[in-house]
Every structure is written in C-alpha cells, then in structure tokens.
C-alpha positions as CSV (number, residue, x, y, z in Angstrom):
1,M,0.0,0.0,0.0
2,N,1.1,3.6,-0.7
3,S,3.0,4.6,2.5
4,E,1.6,8.1,2.4
5,L,-2.0,6.9,3.0
6,P,-1.9,5.8,6.6
7,T,-5.0,7.9,7.5
8,L,-7.2,5.8,5.2
9,T,-6.4,2.5,6.9
10,S,-6.5,4.0,10.3
11,S,-9.8,5.8,9.9
12,P,-11.6,5.5,13.2
13,N,-15.1,5.4,11.7
14,V,-17.0,5.4,8.4
15,N,-17.5,9.1,8.4
16,H,-13.8,9.8,8.5
17,L,-13.1,6.9,6.0
18,W,-15.4,8.4,3.4
19,A,-14.0,11.9,4.0
20,A,-10.4,10.6,3.6
21,L,-11.3,8.8,0.4
22,L,-13.0,11.9,-1.0
23,V,-10.0,14.1,-0.2
24,E,-7.4,11.7,-1.5
25,E,-9.3,11.2,-4.9
26,L,-9.7,14.9,-5.2
27,V,-6.0,15.4,-4.8
28,R,-5.3,12.7,-7.4
29,Q,-7.8,14.4,-9.8
30,G,-5.8,17.7,-9.4
31,T,-7.7,19.5,-6.7
32,T,-4.9,20.3,-4.2
33,L,-6.2,23.5,-2.5
34,F,-8.9,23.1,0.1
35,V,-10.3,26.4,1.6
36,V,-11.6,25.2,4.9
37,C,-14.2,27.1,6.9
38,P,-14.4,26.0,10.5
39,G,-17.6,24.2,11.7
40,S,-18.8,21.2,13.6
41,R,-20.7,19.2,11.0
42,S,-17.8,19.4,8.5
43,T,-15.3,17.9,11.1
44,P,-14.6,14.7,9.1
45,L,-13.8,16.8,6.0
46,A,-11.6,19.2,7.8
47,V,-9.7,16.4,9.5
48,A,-9.2,14.6,6.2
49,V,-7.8,17.7,4.6
50,A,-5.5,18.4,7.5
51,Q,-4.1,14.8,7.5
52,N,-3.6,14.4,3.8
53,P,0.1,15.1,3.0
54,H,-0.7,16.4,-0.5
55,A,-3.6,18.6,0.3
56,E,-3.0,22.3,0.9
57,A,-5.3,23.6,3.6
58,L,-6.2,27.4,3.7
59,V,-8.4,28.0,6.8
60,H,-10.6,31.1,6.7
61,W,-13.6,32.0,8.8
62,D,-15.7,33.8,6.1
63,E,-17.4,31.4,3.7
64,R,-18.2,34.1,1.2
65,A,-14.5,35.1,1.0
66,A,-13.5,31.4,0.9
67,G,-15.5,30.9,-2.2
68,F,-13.7,33.7,-4.0
69,V,-10.3,32.5,-2.8
70,A,-11.1,29.2,-4.5
71,L,-12.3,31.0,-7.6
72,G,-9.1,33.1,-7.8
73,W,-6.9,29.9,-7.4
74,A,-8.9,28.2,-10.2
75,K,-8.4,31.2,-12.5
76,A,-4.7,30.9,-12.0
77,T,-4.3,27.2,-12.3
78,G,-7.2,26.0,-14.5
79,R,-8.1,23.4,-11.9
80,P,-10.9,23.5,-9.3
81,A,-10.2,24.3,-5.7
82,A,-12.5,22.9,-3.1
83,V,-14.4,24.9,-0.4
84,V,-15.3,23.1,2.7
85,T,-18.2,24.4,4.9
86,T,-20.4,23.3,7.7
87,S,-24.2,23.2,7.3
88,G,-26.8,26.1,7.3
89,T,-26.2,29.7,6.3
90,A,-22.5,28.9,5.8
91,V,-23.6,27.1,2.6
92,A,-25.7,30.1,1.4
93,N,-22.6,32.4,1.6
94,L,-21.0,30.5,-1.3
95,L,-23.6,31.6,-3.8
96,P,-21.9,34.9,-4.9
97,A,-18.7,33.0,-5.9
98,A,-20.7,30.2,-7.5
99,V,-22.6,32.7,-9.6
100,E,-19.3,34.3,-10.8
101,A,-17.8,30.9,-11.5
102,R,-20.8,29.9,-13.6
103,Q,-20.9,33.2,-15.5
104,S,-17.1,33.2,-16.2
105,G,-16.8,29.5,-16.8
106,V,-14.3,28.9,-13.9
107,P,-14.2,25.4,-12.3
108,L,-15.2,25.4,-8.6
109,L,-16.0,22.6,-6.2
110,L,-18.3,23.2,-3.2
111,L,-18.1,20.6,-0.4
112,T,-20.9,21.3,2.0
113,A,-21.5,19.2,5.1
114,D,-25.1,18.6,6.0
115,R,-27.4,17.2,8.6
116,P,-28.6,13.6,7.9
117,P,-32.0,13.1,6.2
118,E,-33.9,12.5,9.4
119,L,-32.9,16.0,10.7
120,R,-33.9,17.8,7.5
121,E,-37.3,19.5,7.3
122,A,-37.8,18.6,11.0
123,G,-36.9,21.8,12.8
124,A,-33.4,20.7,13.7
125,N,-30.8,23.3,14.5
126,Q,-28.6,24.6,11.6
127,A,-30.5,22.5,9.1
128,I,-31.7,24.2,5.9
129,R,-32.7,22.8,2.5
130,Q,-29.1,22.5,1.0
131,P,-29.8,20.1,-1.9
132,G,-30.8,22.3,-4.8
133,L,-29.5,25.5,-3.3
134,F,-27.2,26.1,-6.3
135,S,-29.6,24.7,-8.9
136,T,-29.6,27.8,-11.1
137,V,-25.8,27.9,-11.4
138,A,-24.3,24.5,-10.7
139,R,-23.0,22.5,-13.6
140,W,-23.8,19.4,-11.5
141,A,-25.0,18.8,-8.0
142,F,-25.1,15.6,-6.0
143,D,-26.3,14.6,-2.5
144,L,-23.8,11.9,-1.5
145,G,-25.9,10.4,1.3
146,T,-24.7,9.5,4.8
147,P,-21.6,7.3,4.9
148,S,-22.3,3.6,5.4
149,S,-20.3,0.4,5.6
150,E,-23.0,-1.2,3.5
151,I,-22.0,0.9,0.4
152,D,-19.0,0.1,-1.8
153,P,-16.4,2.9,-1.1
154,A,-15.6,3.0,-4.8
155,F,-18.9,4.9,-5.0
156,V,-17.2,7.8,-3.3
157,L,-14.2,7.7,-5.7
158,T,-16.3,7.7,-8.9
159,T,-18.5,10.5,-7.5
160,V,-15.4,12.6,-7.0
161,A,-14.3,11.9,-10.6
162,E,-17.7,12.9,-11.9
163,A,-17.7,16.1,-9.9
164,V,-14.2,17.2,-11.1
165,T,-15.1,16.4,-14.7
166,R,-18.3,18.4,-14.5
167,T,-16.4,21.5,-13.1
168,H,-14.4,21.5,-16.3
169,D,-17.6,22.2,-18.2
170,G,-17.0,25.7,-16.8
171,G,-18.6,26.4,-13.4
172,P,-19.4,25.2,-9.9
173,V,-20.2,21.7,-8.8
174,H,-22.0,21.1,-5.5
175,L,-21.4,18.0,-3.5
176,N,-23.7,17.9,-0.4
177,L,-22.2,15.6,2.3
178,P,-24.5,14.7,5.2
179,F,-22.9,13.1,8.3
180,R,-24.4,11.4,11.3
181,E,-22.7,11.4,14.7
182,P,-20.0,10.7,15.6
183,L,-18.4,13.7,13.8
184,A,-15.2,13.5,15.8
185,P,-12.6,10.8,15.1
186,T,-14.1,8.4,17.5
187,P,-13.9,4.6,16.8
188,D,-17.3,3.1,15.9
189,G,-16.1,-0.5,15.2
190,T,-16.0,-0.2,11.4
191,D,-13.8,-2.9,9.7
192,V,-11.9,-0.4,7.6
193,D,-9.5,-3.1,6.2
194,A,-12.4,-5.1,4.8
195,L,-14.0,-2.0,3.2
196,L,-10.7,-1.0,1.6
197,A,-9.7,-4.5,0.4
198,P,-11.4,-4.1,-3.1
199,L,-9.5,-0.9,-3.6
200,A,-6.1,-2.5,-3.2
201,R,-4.8,-1.5,-6.6
202,W,-5.9,2.2,-6.1
203,L,-4.3,2.2,-2.6
204,D,-1.0,0.9,-3.9
205,G,-0.7,3.6,-6.5
206,D,-1.2,7.4,-6.8
207,D,-3.3,7.5,-9.9
208,P,-7.0,8.6,-9.9
209,Y,-9.5,5.8,-9.6
210,T,-11.3,7.1,-12.7
211,R,-9.6,9.0,-15.6
212,R,-11.7,10.9,-18.1
213,A,-10.2,12.3,-21.3
214,R,-11.9,15.4,-22.6
215,P,-12.7,14.9,-26.3
216,P,-10.4,16.9,-28.6
217,S,-12.0,19.7,-30.5
218,H,-12.0,19.2,-34.3
219,P,-14.3,21.9,-35.6
220,E,-15.4,22.0,-39.2
221,V,-13.7,25.3,-40.1
222,R,-12.7,25.0,-43.7
223,D,-16.0,26.4,-45.1
224,L,-15.9,29.1,-42.5
225,A,-12.4,30.0,-43.5
226,H,-13.6,30.6,-47.1
227,L,-16.4,32.8,-45.8
228,L,-14.1,34.9,-43.6
229,D,-11.6,35.2,-46.5
230,G,-14.3,36.8,-48.6
231,G,-14.7,39.8,-46.3
232,E,-12.6,43.0,-47.0
233,R,-13.7,44.9,-44.0
234,G,-13.7,42.6,-41.0
235,L,-12.6,42.6,-37.3
236,V,-11.0,40.0,-35.1
237,V,-12.2,40.5,-31.5
238,L,-10.2,38.7,-28.9
239,G,-12.2,38.6,-25.7
240,P,-11.3,37.4,-22.1
241,L,-9.5,34.1,-22.0
242,P,-8.3,31.9,-19.1
243,A,-5.1,33.1,-17.5
244,D,-3.3,29.9,-18.5
245,D,-4.3,30.1,-22.2
246,A,-1.1,30.7,-24.1
247,E,-2.2,29.5,-27.6
248,T,-5.3,31.5,-28.5
249,A,-3.8,34.9,-28.8
250,P,-1.0,34.0,-31.3
251,A,-3.5,32.1,-33.4
252,A,-5.9,35.0,-33.4
253,A,-3.0,37.3,-34.4
254,E,-2.2,35.0,-37.3
255,I,-5.8,35.0,-38.4
256,A,-6.0,38.8,-38.4
257,E,-2.7,39.0,-40.3
258,R,-3.9,36.6,-43.0
259,L,-7.2,38.3,-43.4
260,G,-5.8,41.8,-43.3
261,W,-8.2,42.8,-40.5
262,P,-7.5,44.7,-37.3
263,L,-7.1,42.7,-34.1
264,V,-9.0,44.1,-31.1
265,A,-7.6,42.6,-27.9
266,D,-9.4,42.9,-24.6
267,L,-7.5,43.5,-21.4
268,L,-8.2,39.9,-20.2
269,S,-7.3,38.2,-23.5
270,G,-3.7,37.5,-22.5
271,V,-2.2,39.8,-25.1
272,G,0.6,41.7,-23.4
273,H,0.3,45.3,-22.4
274,G,2.4,46.3,-25.3
275,A,-0.6,46.1,-27.5
276,P,-2.5,49.4,-27.7
277,R,-6.0,49.2,-26.5
278,A,-7.1,52.8,-27.3
279,F,-9.7,51.3,-29.7
280,D,-12.4,51.9,-27.0
281,L,-11.6,55.6,-27.0
282,A,-11.2,55.8,-30.7
283,L,-14.8,54.6,-31.1
284,A,-15.9,57.9,-29.5
285,S,-15.3,59.3,-33.0
286,D,-18.4,59.7,-35.2
287,R,-16.3,59.3,-38.3
288,L,-14.8,56.0,-37.2
289,R,-18.1,54.6,-36.2
290,E,-19.5,55.3,-39.6
291,I,-17.0,52.7,-41.0
292,V,-18.9,49.6,-40.1
293,P,-17.4,46.0,-40.3
294,E,-18.8,43.5,-42.7
295,A,-17.6,40.6,-40.7
296,V,-16.6,39.9,-37.1
297,L,-14.7,36.9,-35.7
298,H,-15.2,37.0,-31.9
299,V,-13.0,34.5,-30.0
300,G,-13.3,34.2,-26.2
301,G,-15.5,36.0,-23.7
302,R,-17.4,39.2,-23.7
303,P,-15.1,42.2,-24.1
304,T,-15.0,45.0,-21.5
305,S,-15.5,47.8,-24.0
306,K,-19.2,48.9,-24.2
307,R,-18.4,51.1,-27.2
308,L,-17.1,48.1,-29.1
309,A,-20.2,46.1,-28.3
310,R,-22.6,48.8,-29.4
311,W,-20.6,49.5,-32.6
312,T,-20.6,45.9,-33.7
313,A,-24.2,45.4,-32.8
314,D,-25.3,48.6,-34.7
315,A,-23.2,47.4,-37.7
316,R,-25.3,44.2,-38.1
317,P,-22.5,42.5,-39.9
318,G,-23.6,39.8,-42.4
319,L,-21.1,37.4,-40.9
320,Y,-20.6,37.2,-37.1
321,V,-18.6,34.2,-35.9
322,R,-18.5,33.4,-32.1
323,V,-15.9,30.9,-30.7
324,H,-16.5,29.9,-27.1
325,P,-16.4,26.6,-25.2
326,D,-19.8,27.1,-23.6
327,R,-22.8,25.7,-25.5
328,A,-25.1,28.4,-24.0
329,R,-26.4,31.2,-26.2
330,L,-23.8,33.9,-25.6
331,D,-25.3,36.5,-27.9
332,P,-26.9,39.4,-26.0
333,A,-27.2,41.6,-29.2
334,H,-28.5,38.6,-31.3
335,R,-26.0,39.2,-34.1
336,V,-24.2,35.8,-34.2
337,T,-24.5,34.0,-37.5
338,H,-22.1,31.1,-36.9
339,R,-21.2,29.5,-33.6
340,L,-18.1,27.3,-33.0
341,T,-18.4,25.5,-29.7
342,G,-15.0,24.4,-28.5
343,E,-11.8,25.5,-26.7
344,P,-10.7,28.8,-28.2
345,G,-7.1,27.7,-28.7
346,P,-7.6,24.6,-30.8
347,V,-10.4,26.2,-32.8
348,A,-8.3,29.3,-33.5
349,R,-5.3,27.2,-34.5
350,A,-7.5,25.1,-36.8
351,L,-9.0,28.2,-38.4
352,A,-5.5,29.7,-38.9
353,A,-4.3,26.5,-40.5
354,A,-7.3,26.4,-42.8
355,L,-6.6,29.9,-44.0
356,A,-3.0,29.0,-44.5
357,D,-3.9,25.9,-46.5
358,Q,-6.1,27.9,-48.9
359,G,-3.3,30.5,-49.3
360,S,-5.1,33.3,-47.6
361,R,-2.9,36.4,-47.1
362,R,-3.9,39.9,-47.9
363,P,-1.5,41.9,-50.0
364,I,0.1,44.9,-48.3
365,A,-2.7,47.2,-47.3
366,P,-2.9,50.5,-49.1
367,P,-2.5,53.6,-46.9
368,D,-6.2,54.4,-47.2
369,G,-7.4,50.8,-46.6
370,W,-9.5,49.6,-43.8
371,R,-6.8,48.2,-41.5
372,A,-4.6,51.3,-42.1
373,R,-7.4,53.7,-41.3
374,W,-8.2,51.7,-38.1
375,Q,-4.6,51.9,-37.0
376,T,-4.6,55.6,-37.7
377,A,-7.6,56.1,-35.6
378,V,-6.2,54.1,-32.7
379,D,-2.9,56.0,-32.8
380,A,-4.7,59.4,-32.8
381,A,-6.8,58.3,-29.9
382,H,-3.8,57.2,-27.9
383,D,-1.9,60.4,-28.5
384,A,-4.9,62.6,-27.7
385,A,-5.5,60.8,-24.5
386,D,-1.9,61.0,-23.5
387,A,-1.9,64.8,-24.0
388,V,-4.8,65.2,-21.6
389,L,-3.5,62.8,-19.0
390,A,-0.1,64.4,-18.9
391,A,-1.6,67.4,-17.1
392,S,-4.0,65.4,-14.9
393,G,-1.8,64.6,-11.9
394,L,-2.4,61.4,-10.0
395,S,-5.7,60.7,-11.7
396,E,-7.5,57.4,-11.9
397,P,-6.4,56.6,-15.5
398,V,-2.8,57.5,-14.6
399,V,-2.9,55.1,-11.6
400,A,-4.2,52.3,-13.8
401,R,-1.6,52.9,-16.5
402,A,1.3,53.3,-14.0
403,L,0.3,50.1,-12.2
404,A,0.3,48.1,-15.4
405,E,3.6,49.5,-16.6
406,S,5.5,49.2,-13.3
407,L,4.7,45.6,-12.4
408,P,7.5,43.1,-13.1
409,K,7.1,40.7,-16.0
410,G,5.0,37.7,-15.2
411,A,3.3,39.3,-12.1
412,G,-0.4,38.9,-11.6
413,L,-2.9,41.8,-11.8
414,V,-6.4,41.5,-10.6
415,A,-8.9,44.2,-11.7
416,A,-12.0,44.9,-9.7
417,A,-15.3,45.5,-11.4
418,S,-16.7,48.9,-12.2
419,M,-14.0,51.6,-13.1
420,P,-10.7,49.7,-12.3
421,V,-11.2,47.1,-15.1
422,R,-12.4,49.8,-17.5
423,D,-9.5,52.1,-16.8
424,L,-7.0,49.3,-17.3
425,D,-8.7,48.1,-20.5
426,T,-8.7,51.7,-21.9
427,F,-5.4,53.2,-20.6
428,A,-3.0,50.4,-20.0
429,A,-1.3,50.7,-23.3
430,G,2.3,49.7,-22.7
431,G,4.8,48.2,-20.3
432,S,5.7,44.7,-19.2
433,A,3.6,41.6,-19.8
434,V,1.6,40.8,-16.7
435,V,-1.2,38.2,-16.3
436,V,-4.5,39.9,-15.8
437,T,-7.8,38.6,-14.5
438,A,-11.1,40.0,-13.3
439,N,-14.5,38.7,-12.1
440,R,-16.3,39.7,-15.3
441,G,-18.8,36.8,-15.5
442,A,-21.4,38.5,-13.3
443,S,-19.3,41.7,-12.8
444,G,-20.0,42.0,-9.1
445,I,-17.7,43.9,-6.8
446,D,-17.9,41.4,-3.9
447,G,-15.1,39.0,-3.0
448,T,-12.4,40.9,-5.0
449,V,-9.7,40.9,-2.3
450,A,-10.3,37.2,-1.7
451,T,-10.1,36.5,-5.5
452,A,-6.7,38.2,-5.6
453,A,-5.5,36.2,-2.6
454,G,-6.5,33.0,-4.4
455,F,-5.1,34.1,-7.7
456,A,-1.7,34.9,-6.1
457,R,-1.7,31.6,-4.3
458,G,-2.5,29.7,-7.4
459,R,0.3,31.2,-9.4
460,G,2.8,31.4,-6.6
461,L,3.9,34.9,-7.8
462,P,3.5,38.5,-6.6
463,T,0.2,40.0,-7.6
464,A,-1.4,43.5,-7.6
465,L,-5.0,44.4,-7.1
466,L,-6.6,47.6,-8.5
467,I,-9.8,48.2,-6.6
468,G,-12.3,50.9,-5.8
469,D,-13.2,52.0,-2.3
470,L,-16.7,50.5,-2.3
471,A,-15.4,47.1,-3.5
472,L,-12.7,47.2,-0.8
473,L,-15.2,48.1,1.9
474,H,-17.4,45.2,0.6
475,D,-14.5,42.7,1.1
476,Q,-12.4,44.4,3.8
477,T,-12.3,41.4,6.1
478,S,-10.5,39.5,3.4
479,L,-7.4,41.7,3.9
480,A,-6.5,39.2,6.6
481,L,-6.0,36.6,3.9
482,L,-3.0,38.6,2.6
483,R,-0.9,38.1,5.7
484,D,0.2,34.7,4.3
485,G,1.1,33.4,0.9
486,P,2.5,35.3,-2.1
487,P,2.4,39.1,-1.6
488,V,-0.5,41.1,-2.9
489,V,-0.2,44.9,-3.4
490,V,-3.7,46.4,-3.0
491,V,-4.0,49.7,-4.9
492,V,-7.3,51.2,-3.8
493,V,-8.6,54.3,-5.6
494,N,-10.7,56.0,-3.0
495,N,-13.1,58.6,-4.5
496,D,-15.5,58.4,-1.6
497,G,-18.3,56.5,-3.3
498,G,-19.6,55.2,-6.6
499,G,-17.6,56.9,-9.2
500,I,-19.0,54.9,-12.1
501,F,-22.4,56.4,-11.6
502,H,-21.0,59.8,-12.8
503,Q,-20.6,58.1,-16.2
504,L,-24.2,57.2,-16.5
505,P,-27.2,59.3,-17.6
506,V,-28.6,59.3,-14.0
507,A,-25.9,61.7,-13.0
508,E,-27.4,64.3,-15.3
509,S,-31.1,63.6,-14.6
510,L,-31.2,63.9,-10.8
511,D,-30.5,66.8,-8.5
512,E,-27.2,66.6,-6.7
513,T,-28.6,65.9,-3.3
514,T,-30.6,62.9,-4.5
515,F,-27.8,61.6,-6.7
516,E,-25.3,61.7,-3.9
517,R,-27.7,60.0,-1.4
518,V,-28.8,57.2,-3.7
519,F,-25.9,56.7,-6.1
520,G,-22.8,58.6,-5.0
521,T,-23.0,57.1,-1.5
522,P,-20.2,59.0,0.1
523,H,-18.8,57.3,3.3
524,G,-15.8,59.5,4.4
525,L,-13.7,56.4,5.2
526,G,-10.1,55.6,4.6
527,F,-8.1,52.3,4.7
528,E,-5.0,53.0,6.8
529,A,-6.5,51.6,10.0
530,A,-7.8,48.5,8.1
531,A,-4.3,47.8,6.7
532,R,-2.6,48.3,10.1
533,Q,-5.1,46.1,11.8
534,V,-4.0,43.0,9.9
535,G,-0.3,44.0,9.7
536,L,-0.1,45.2,6.1
537,R,2.2,48.0,4.9
538,Y,0.4,51.3,4.0
539,A,1.2,54.2,1.8
540,A,-0.9,57.2,0.6
541,P,0.9,58.9,-2.3
542,T,-0.5,62.1,-3.8
543,T,1.6,62.6,-7.0
544,P,2.5,60.2,-9.9
545,D,6.2,60.1,-8.9
546,A,5.2,59.3,-5.3
547,F,2.8,56.6,-6.5
548,E,5.5,54.9,-8.6
549,A,7.9,55.1,-5.7
550,A,5.4,53.5,-3.3
551,L,4.6,50.8,-5.8
552,T,8.2,50.0,-6.4
553,D,8.8,49.9,-2.6
554,A,5.8,47.6,-2.0
555,V,6.9,45.2,-4.7
556,A,10.5,45.1,-3.5
557,S,9.4,44.5,0.1
558,G,8.1,41.0,-0.7
559,T,5.1,41.6,1.7
560,S,1.5,42.5,1.1
561,S,0.7,46.2,1.1
562,V,-2.1,48.7,0.7
563,I,-1.6,51.8,-1.4
564,E,-4.4,54.3,-1.1
565,V,-4.9,57.0,-3.8
566,R,-7.6,59.6,-3.0
567,T,-9.4,61.2,-5.9
568,D,-12.4,63.4,-6.4
569,R,-15.3,61.7,-8.2
570,R,-16.5,64.8,-10.0
571,E,-13.1,65.9,-11.1
572,Q,-12.4,62.4,-12.5
573,A,-15.7,62.4,-14.3
574,D,-14.9,65.7,-15.9
575,L,-11.4,64.4,-16.8
576,R,-12.9,61.4,-18.6
577,R,-15.3,63.7,-20.5
578,R,-12.4,65.9,-21.6
579,I,-10.4,62.8,-22.8
580,V,-13.4,61.5,-24.8
581,A,-13.9,65.0,-26.4
582,A,-10.2,65.4,-27.3
583,V,-10.0,61.9,-28.7
584,A,-13.2,62.3,-30.8
585,E,-11.8,65.5,-32.3
586,A,-8.4,64.0,-33.0
587,V,-9.7,60.8,-34.6
588,D,-12.2,62.7,-36.7
589,A,-9.4,65.0,-38.0
590,A,-7.0,62.0,-38.6
591,L,-9.6,60.2,-40.7
592,A,-10.8,63.3,-42.6
C-alpha cells in the first residue's frame, strides 16, 4: 500500500473513512487546494484535509470570501479548488462565488457538510434545504448520502471523478455531504480493512480511480475560413481568456494578419500590455463609427468595451462568428450567425491552419485601406488621451496605466469590477507583460480581495489588485488573507463613493442631493487603519512620482501592502469627458 496513506487504513469510523477517500481522490484528480471554513458538521472533511500530505489547507472564517479565494486559485491554475463548509447559512454564503464561477466559466467545487436526512425538514438546528441550493448555477449537484459500511467505497471515488469532470464544463459543482454522529474521530467498530480491500490497486498507486479524457475539438472550419476570407472589412475580436491560455492569442493574431483585419484585444485576453487598447476611446469618433465592419470573428468571452459592443451590434455584420467553449447562447445583441463550440485555442489554430492551406494572405494594405485607417484612428486616440493625461496629476487613469507599466514581467494583476477594469482596459497601453484577471462573469464587486488572494496563491507569484473604495469596503475582512502566501499589493482608488455612476445618464437627470444619497453614497472612510489592523504596509501617495515610488517599494518588500490613492469623483468624471472629447476631435481629424 502507498506509504503516504496511513490515514485511510487508520480511519476511526466510516464518516472519516469516506472523507479521507474523498479528499485523496480529489488530490489525485488535481484539486490540491482546500479552503476550509471551521464548523462542527464538517469535522470529518476538515480532519481529512489536515491529515492528507498532498492537500494544501487554507483556513478562513468567512465562507463568502472562501468561495472567492477558490475562484481566484482556479483562475490561476485552470483546476478547481474545493471549499469546505459546515451546514446552514454557511452554505448560502457560497452563492456569490458560485454565480461568478458559472458566468465566467471557472471550475469550482463546493463541499458542504449537512445534517442527515432524518434531521432535515424537521426543525433541527442549523438545518436548511441544502440540496438544490445552487440549482440555477451549478454544472452538477449531488447529495452523497450518509456514509455507510454497506456501500462500496468505490462509489465515493467515482462520484469525485464525476464532480471534477463536471467542473471543467466551466462552473461550480456542489457535493452535499450529510454526516451522522460521531463527527469526531471516535472509533465506531467499522472494519476499515475489509471495506478497503477491493481498492487495493488504487491504494498501492497514486493515480486517480477514474480517468476521463476530454474529447479533442475538431471543428469544421474550412468552409468558414472561405467565408471569412471573402470579407474585405472585418474585425477579429479577442475577448477574455483563461489566465493559463497561451495558444489562442498567437493564433488570433495570425488569423488577423492573413485576413488583413484589425485585431482588437481585450485586457483579459492574454495579449501583453504592449498592444495598444485605445480602440475603445477611438470609437468615440463619429467618423470612425461610420465605417462599419462587414464581418466579425469573436474569440473568447465578452469584451470589457461597451463602445465596441454597441458599434458591432449597430453594424449588423452579415457574418458574425463566435468561438467559445460554452454551449449556451452567448449573444446578447442577437447578431451571431455562426457558432463554433470548443476551446478557443484549438479552434483558432484550426482556423489559422485552414486559412494557410487555402493560401489566404492579404496583400500589403494601401494607406487608405480599412486596416490602415483603423490603426490611424487608434494611434490618434492614444496620442490625444496622453496629452490630456499628462496634465491630470495622479488621476485614476494615470494610476491604472502606471500600475500596469510598473509591475515586473509575469506578475499577476487582478482588476476589480466597475471603473478599475475599465481604466486598465482603456489606458494600460504599454509596459511589461503581466497576467491579468477579473471577475467579469457577473461583474460583481464582492469578493475581489479574496479572489486576488487565491489568484496569487494559485500562481505562486507576486500580484497586484486595482480596486475601488466601495469594492474594498465590501470585502475588507479578506485583507486578513493577505498576511500569508505570495504578496499582494492592493492599490485602492478612494473617490469616496460610486464613481462609475457619474458616467451614467442618471448623473445628469437627478438633483445633486438625491444623486449623492442614492448613487454617490459618500462614506468618508479611509483604509490606513484597516491595513494596520492586519499588519499590512500602507502608503498614501499624492503625485505620480510618489505613487510609482510607493509601488516600487511595495513590490520590493516582498510583503502585502495597501496603497491608497484619494481622488475626487466629480473631477475624475470631468477628466474622462475631456479625454473623450479630445479623442473624438483628434480621430475625426485624422480620418478626414
């Protein structure tokens, strides 16, 4: 027998045997991080994780944050982490992370302890209806039943294999695990050796009990390649991709080159920060928007840019191809004419190969051609924005750009929802290649600090987080997660409320008092005390040079830090309006 599995043969009772089998098979299936939330009913699971030599246990008291830590780790590794909770409302706290996992297609495994069936629907303490709680978002859910020596333990192993496989469909899986007493490792007379005897081969090795190979993607792309090659004025849109996807972006670039089309790369696409992303600003130009694409090839998730989405929807291109692994209808504008369901990397490579086989390669584009005019517009937008930002001091766009440019190559960067991800997508135009992620599936602001903690732990590398004040207030308790593990530099832009609402029509349609009370939501709080409370370094720079110095110092320290930048919401809204006006004028002139 494998010498590293003594806890299996020495399991004191059937509860702990099943828990040990479950954890060991999860480890063999690639789930090595277990975020454990303390509780009584989950005792067998917590003990099994603690005693397994290959399981990494991260213990945290907040189930909501625990779910997002697991989400961040999965974003970094491509493998599901497991969250272990007790029964009752602890389970319900996992819903926000489960929703984000489903919407963004990230694997996540929820292991929830439960009361046995005789205590459900009977008024027992801490007993709620847990089966079905995640029915609207779970890729698969299963109620394992109470452990019993009458059931072949191989059932536990095959259930684990099924659960992990289903997470790779992109989303959460819920395993509900009811336990009767004894919950503690108290002997109950179970003949463990007899129960494990049929599993001798599994016990002697370290391979999973069940292996499942995902079928390779062989899309029929040759006819589609001919259709794409017939379009003179097209666009390749590269949306958000998994952080570990290294093959899709080069293939998409080759496709764009062969077709002679512009490549529009989202912040979360994996294309390095050296690629200009001023296309969002450029689309503020009436003259550019009048040039509509005849065809769109959209690979990956939904781009951050709202202007891009509106422009392509208004264009109603005759050919709109969507490549995504999810079989669901991902077409909010109802413009998709062709869907290729499969992993973006293999599909893009197959499409690039098909174009190469048929000899597709546009001749050198004329200076007044579609691709050249697009590039002219993007360059003009970039230069016009730079001119305005140069005089803006330590503004929110300047913070986003400086952060992206200053991080060391290979570092992680987590962008919070609302303005941070938009500022990075729009203004982070140069600098070193960092690995960027964001919770853009449901675009919620909760759990962002916990996501960054999990992302850093999954990659094992320094990570930065750009976050707004409301998002940080929402997840402030998760700062405690940053005391251990790879360092995370939290850059919080504190504009004392909801800055994004100043970008919306409601800001112009309400009187200031009502707007501030209902949407602006000023709080008057800072984050120095919160950082000090959990032992994190703190800095509050007020100039661009001071910000870059603070960031350099924080990265060099090798410890987690909080850098707080205070801004004024109204001034930042006015700055963004001036940037858009300057860009529109510059692009219109460049295309005249």
